[in-house]
C-alpha positions in Angstrom: 52.5 241.6 -28.4 53.1 240.9 -32.1 55.9 242.4 -34.1 53.4 244.6 -35.9 52.0 245.8 -32.6 55.5 246.5 -31.2 56.3 248.5 -34.4 53.1 250.5 -34.0 54.0 251.4 -30.4 57.5 252.3 -31.4 56.1 254.6 -34.2 53.8 256.2 -31.7 56.7 256.7 -29.3 58.8 258.3 -32.0 56.0 260.6 -33.1 55.3 261.6 -29.5 59.0 262.4 -29.1 58.9 264.6 -32.2 55.7 266.3 -31.1 57.0 267.0 -27.6 60.3 268.2 -28.9 58.6 270.6 -31.3 56.2 271.8 -28.7 58.9 272.0 -26.1 61.0 274.3 -28.2 58.1 276.7 -28.9 55.8 276.7 -26.0 57.3 275.2 -22.8 59.9 276.2 -20.4 63.0 274.1 -19.7 61.4 272.8 -16.5 58.3 271.6 -18.3 60.4 270.0 -21.1 62.4 268.2 -18.5 59.2 266.7 -17.0 57.8 265.7 -20.4 61.1 264.1 -21.4 61.2 262.2 -18.2 57.8 260.6 -18.9 58.8 260.0 -22.5 62.0 258.2 -21.7 60.3 256.3 -18.9 58.0 254.9 -21.6 60.8 254.0 -23.8 62.5 252.1 -21.0 59.3 250.1 -20.3 59.1 249.4 -24.0 62.6 248.1 -24.2 61.9 245.8 -21.2 58.9 244.3 -22.9 56.4 246.1 -20.7 54.1 247.4 -23.4 51.2 248.3 -21.2 53.4 250.4 -18.9 55.0 252.0 -21.9 51.7 253.1 -23.3 50.6 254.5 -19.9 53.8 256.5 -19.8 53.3 257.9 -23.3 49.7 258.9 -22.4 51.0 260.7 -19.3 53.7 262.4 -21.3 51.3 264.2 -23.6 48.6 266.6 -22.7 45.3 266.5 -24.5 44.8 269.3 -27.0 43.8 269.7 -30.7 47.3 268.7 -31.9 47.4 265.5 -29.9 43.8 264.4 -30.3 44.5 261.8 -33.0 47.3 260.3 -30.9 45.1 259.9 -27.8 42.3 258.4 -30.0 44.7 255.9 -31.4 46.1 255.0 -28.0 42.6 254.4 -26.7 41.9 252.0 -29.6 45.2 250.2 -28.8 44.1 249.7 -25.2 40.8 248.2 -26.4 42.5 245.8 -28.8 44.8 244.7 -26.0 41.8 244.0 -23.8 42.4 246.8 -21.4 38.9 248.2 -21.7 38.9 250.3 -18.6 42.0 252.2 -19.8 40.4 252.7 -23.2 37.2 254.1 -21.6 39.2 256.5 -19.5 41.2 257.8 -22.5 38.1 258.3 -24.6 36.1 259.9 -21.7 39.0 262.2 -21.0 38.8 263.3 -24.6 35.1 264.0 -24.4 35.7 266.1 -21.3 37.8 268.6 -23.3 35.8 271.9 -23.7 37.5 272.8 -27.0 36.7 269.5 -28.9 34.9 270.0 -32.2 31.6 268.3 -33.2 33.3 266.0 -35.7 35.9 265.0 -33.1 33.2 264.4 -30.5 31.4 262.0 -32.8 34.6 260.1 -33.4 35.3 259.7 -29.7 31.6 258.7 -29.0 32.0 256.0 -31.6 35.1 254.7 -30.0 33.5 254.9 -26.6 30.5 252.9 -27.8 33.0 250.2 -29.0 34.6 250.3 -25.6 31.3 249.7 -23.9 30.4 246.8 -26.2 33.8 245.2 -25.6 33.1 245.6 -21.8 29.7 244.1 -22.1 28.0 247.4 -21.2 25.5 247.0 -24.0 22.8 249.3 -22.6 25.2 252.2 -22.4 26.6 251.4 -25.9 23.0 251.3 -27.3 22.0 254.6 -25.7 25.1 256.3 -26.9 24.8 255.0 -30.5 21.1 255.8 -30.7 21.8 259.4 -29.6 24.5 259.8 -32.3 22.4 258.1 -34.9 19.5 260.6 -34.3 21.7 263.4 -35.5 22.6 261.8 -38.8 26.2 262.7 -39.0 28.8 261.8 -41.6 29.5 258.7 -39.5 26.0 257.3 -40.0 27.2 254.1 -41.7 29.6 253.3 -38.9 27.0 254.0 -36.2 24.3 251.8 -37.8 26.8 249.0 -38.3 27.8 249.1 -34.6 24.1 249.1 -33.6 23.5 246.0 -35.8 26.5 244.3 -34.3 25.1 245.0 -30.8 21.6 243.7 -31.6 23.0 240.7 -33.3 25.0 239.9 -30.2 21.9 240.4 -28.1 19.8 238.3 -30.6 17.3 241.2 -30.8 16.4 240.2 -34.3 13.6 242.7 -34.8 15.8 245.6 -33.9 18.6 244.2 -36.0 16.3 243.9 -39.0 15.0 247.5 -38.5 18.5 249.1 -38.3 19.9 246.8 -41.1 17.1 247.8 -43.4 18.0 251.5 -42.8 21.6 250.8 -43.5 20.8 249.0 -46.7 18.6 251.8 -47.9 21.3 254.4 -47.2 24.3 252.4 -48.2 23.5 249.1 -50.0 26.0 246.2 -49.8 26.0 242.5 -50.5 27.5 241.7 -47.1 24.8 243.6 -45.2 22.1 242.1 -47.5 23.3 238.6 -46.5 23.2 239.5 -42.9 19.8 241.0 -43.1 18.5 237.9 -44.7 19.8 235.7 -41.9 18.2 238.0 -39.3 14.8 237.4 -41.0 15.6 233.6 -40.9 16.5 233.7 -37.2 13.2 235.3 -36.5 11.3 232.9 -38.7 12.8 229.9 -37.1 11.8 231.2 -33.6 8.2 231.5 -35.0 8.3 228.0 -36.4 9.0 226.6 -33.0 5.7 228.1 -31.9 4.0 226.8 -35.0 3.4 230.3 -36.3 3.7 229.2 -39.9 2.3 232.3 -41.7 4.6 234.9 -40.1 7.5 232.5 -40.4 6.9 232.0 -44.1 6.6 235.8 -44.5 10.0 236.3 -42.9 11.6 233.7 -45.0 10.2 235.5 -48.1 11.6 238.8 -46.7 14.9 237.1 -46.4 14.9 236.1 -50.1 13.9 239.7 -51.0 16.9 240.9 -49.1 19.2 238.3 -50.6 17.9 236.1 -53.5 20.8 233.7 -53.0 19.9 232.9 -49.3 19.9 229.1 -49.3 18.7 229.1 -45.7 15.5 231.0 -46.6 14.6 228.6 -49.4 15.1 225.6 -47.1 13.1 227.3 -44.4 10.2 228.0 -46.8 10.3 224.4 -47.8 10.0 223.4 -44.2 7.0 225.5 -43.7 5.4 224.3 -46.9 5.9 220.6 -45.9 4.3 221.3 -42.6 1.3 222.6 -44.5 1.5 219.6 -46.9 2.2 221.8 -49.9 4.8 219.4 -51.3 4.8 220.7 -54.8 5.6 224.2 -53.6 8.2 222.8 -51.2 9.9 221.0 -54.1 10.1 224.2 -56.1 11.8 226.0 -53.2 14.3 223.1 -52.6 15.2 222.9 -56.3 15.9 226.6 -56.2 18.8 225.8 -53.9 20.7 224.3 -56.9 20.5 227.7 -58.6 21.4 229.7 -55.5 24.4 227.6 -54.4 25.1 224.2 -55.8 27.4 223.4 -52.9 24.3 223.0 -50.7 22.6 220.3 -52.9 23.7 217.5 -50.6 22.0 219.2 -47.7 18.6 219.3 -49.3 18.5 215.8 -50.9 16.8 213.9 -48.0 14.0 216.5 -47.8 13.6 216.7 -51.5 13.4 212.9 -51.9 10.7 212.8 -49.2 8.7 215.6 -50.8 8.8 213.9 -54.2 7.7 210.6 -52.7 4.6 212.3 -51.2 3.2 213.2 -54.7 5.1 211.5 -57.6 6.6 208.4 -56.1 10.1 209.7 -56.7 10.3 209.8 -60.5 10.9 213.5 -60.5 13.5 213.1 -57.9 15.5 210.7 -60.1 15.5 213.2 -63.0 16.7 215.9 -60.6 19.6 213.7 -59.6 20.6 213.0 -63.1 20.5 216.6 -64.1 22.5 217.8 -61.1 25.1 214.9 -61.5 25.9 216.3 -65.0 26.2 219.9 -63.8 27.4 219.5 -60.2 28.6 216.0 -59.4 29.0 215.2 -55.7 29.3 212.1 -53.5 25.8 212.5 -52.1 24.2 212.8 -55.6 26.2 209.8 -56.9 25.3 207.7 -53.9 21.6 208.7 -54.2 21.6 207.6 -57.9 23.4 204.3 -57.0 20.8 203.4 -54.4 18.0 204.3 -56.9 19.5 202.0 -59.6 20.2 199.2 -57.0 16.4 198.8 -56.4 16.0 197.4 -60.0 19.5 196.2 -61.0 22.3 195.8 -58.5 24.9 195.0 -61.1 24.1 198.1 -63.1 24.2 200.2 -59.9 27.7 198.8 -59.0 29.0 199.5 -62.5 27.6 203.0 -62.4 29.3 203.7 -59.1 32.6 202.4 -60.4 32.4 204.6 -63.5 31.5 207.6 -61.3 34.4 207.0 -59.0 36.9 207.1 -61.9 35.9 210.7 -62.7 34.8 211.8 -59.2 36.7 209.8 -56.6 35.6 210.2 -53.0 36.0 208.2 -49.8 32.2 208.1 -49.3 31.8 206.6 -52.8 34.6 204.0 -52.1 32.9 203.0 -48.8 29.6 202.4 -50.7 31.4 200.3 -53.3 33.0 198.1 -50.6 29.6 197.7 -48.9 28.0 196.6 -52.2 30.7 194.0 -52.8 30.5 192.7 -49.3 27.0 191.3 -49.9 28.4 189.0 -52.6 31.7 188.0 -50.9 32.5 184.9 -48.9 35.4 183.5 -46.9 38.7 185.3 -46.9 37.6 188.0 -49.3 34.7 188.9 -47.1 37.0 189.1 -44.1 39.4 191.4 -45.9 36.6 193.6 -47.2 35.1 193.8 -43.7 38.4 195.1 -42.3 38.7 197.6 -45.1 35.1 198.7 -44.7 35.6 199.3 -40.9 38.7 201.4 -41.6 37.0 203.5 -44.2 33.9 203.8 -42.0 36.0 205.2 -39.0 37.8 207.6 -41.4 34.5 209.0 -42.8 33.1 209.4 -39.3 36.2 211.3 -38.1 36.2 213.7 -41.0 34.4 216.9 -40.7 31.5 217.5 -43.1 31.3 221.3 -43.2 33.8 224.1 -43.3 33.7 227.9 -43.1 35.0 229.5 -46.3 36.1 232.6 -44.4 38.2 231.3 -41.5 38.5 227.6 -42.1 36.5 226.4 -39.1 35.2 222.9 -39.6 32.7 220.6 -37.9 30.1 217.8 -38.3 27.1 220.1 -38.3 25.9 222.9 -40.6 26.0 226.3 -38.9 24.3 229.2 -40.7 26.6 231.5 -38.7 30.2 230.4 -38.2 30.9 229.8 -34.5 34.4 231.0 -35.0 34.4 234.2 -37.2 30.7 234.9 -36.8 30.2 235.4 -40.6 26.8 234.4 -42.0 26.3 231.8 -44.7 30.0 231.0 -45.0 29.8 227.4 -43.6 29.3 224.9 -46.5 29.7 221.2 -47.2 33.3 220.1 -47.8 34.0 219.0 -51.3 36.9 216.9 -52.7 38.3 213.4 -52.0 37.4 213.5 -48.3 34.0 215.2 -48.7 31.5 215.6 -51.5 
């Protein structure tokens, strides 16, 4: 257990001691007080011996359930769940529900905690039934209830249910975080439809995603995919260029598809102008390399000089690797051997480096994930920028 957790248990222990002492002086006999004190000090002994679970069990045993100790039992149940002792958490919360004198508000609180217990235990059906039952009554805890339901449906990948509940939550209590999550639910459903070549409903869900979150890059990329499948390349270009306005960090991701779409209708001239404009506003290794390759088609010397100038203001390992490769074609003898060794080293370095990183938890990898595999946040994984990235 962490120092913070140990401090928390100690605080609970002291509070229980105070509560029992107070109650003992007013409402219990000496015999009852002796029994309570025995459980209490047994808990302290477990705590001092590093037996946190046994200590909490003893504290629970030492305190009867009533209106004065309700919050303490609720907190102890939560502590059991956070420690991974789900069965104990369920027992504590179910014991609270069994109290005949519990009020309506307290009952809703316990039901919420019990639903969280069920979800942690993988009992999703029981959690869903409990949450839907509470949600139907529209209590003051409606936001927490709907959020838990969305978490549950997200875990189950029941995207239609998740969209329905998320839309209710957004209507009642709008938030940017929930809007982003709702947009990705639409995108998940759209991608499933694309696999079955259901282009029209997929496009509709991508559009709904943008209505929920106008900055959803994934939705714009998805709409472009559908439009390209329908050979509507001009419309696809419009959606892909919209990414630069939504989040310039994702420009490197859409460049290959954008280039292909431009070549289908305008032979790439518009693509070159897009690169020039974005290089001025949001320079990155991918944009610089794309411009270098474009210039190299007509004038290799100019392309090499362009790359050198760009590396002075925007140095990256990717750009340096491209420069070595360009110089290799004109090198001979010892110089060529040295450049080959250097190129191989840089090539191994770039392959080993991760390309994407979560801005929430720091998870990094070689592939773009729309939902972080580590912290489960949506849209937080982006291309890495800087010397070792873009």
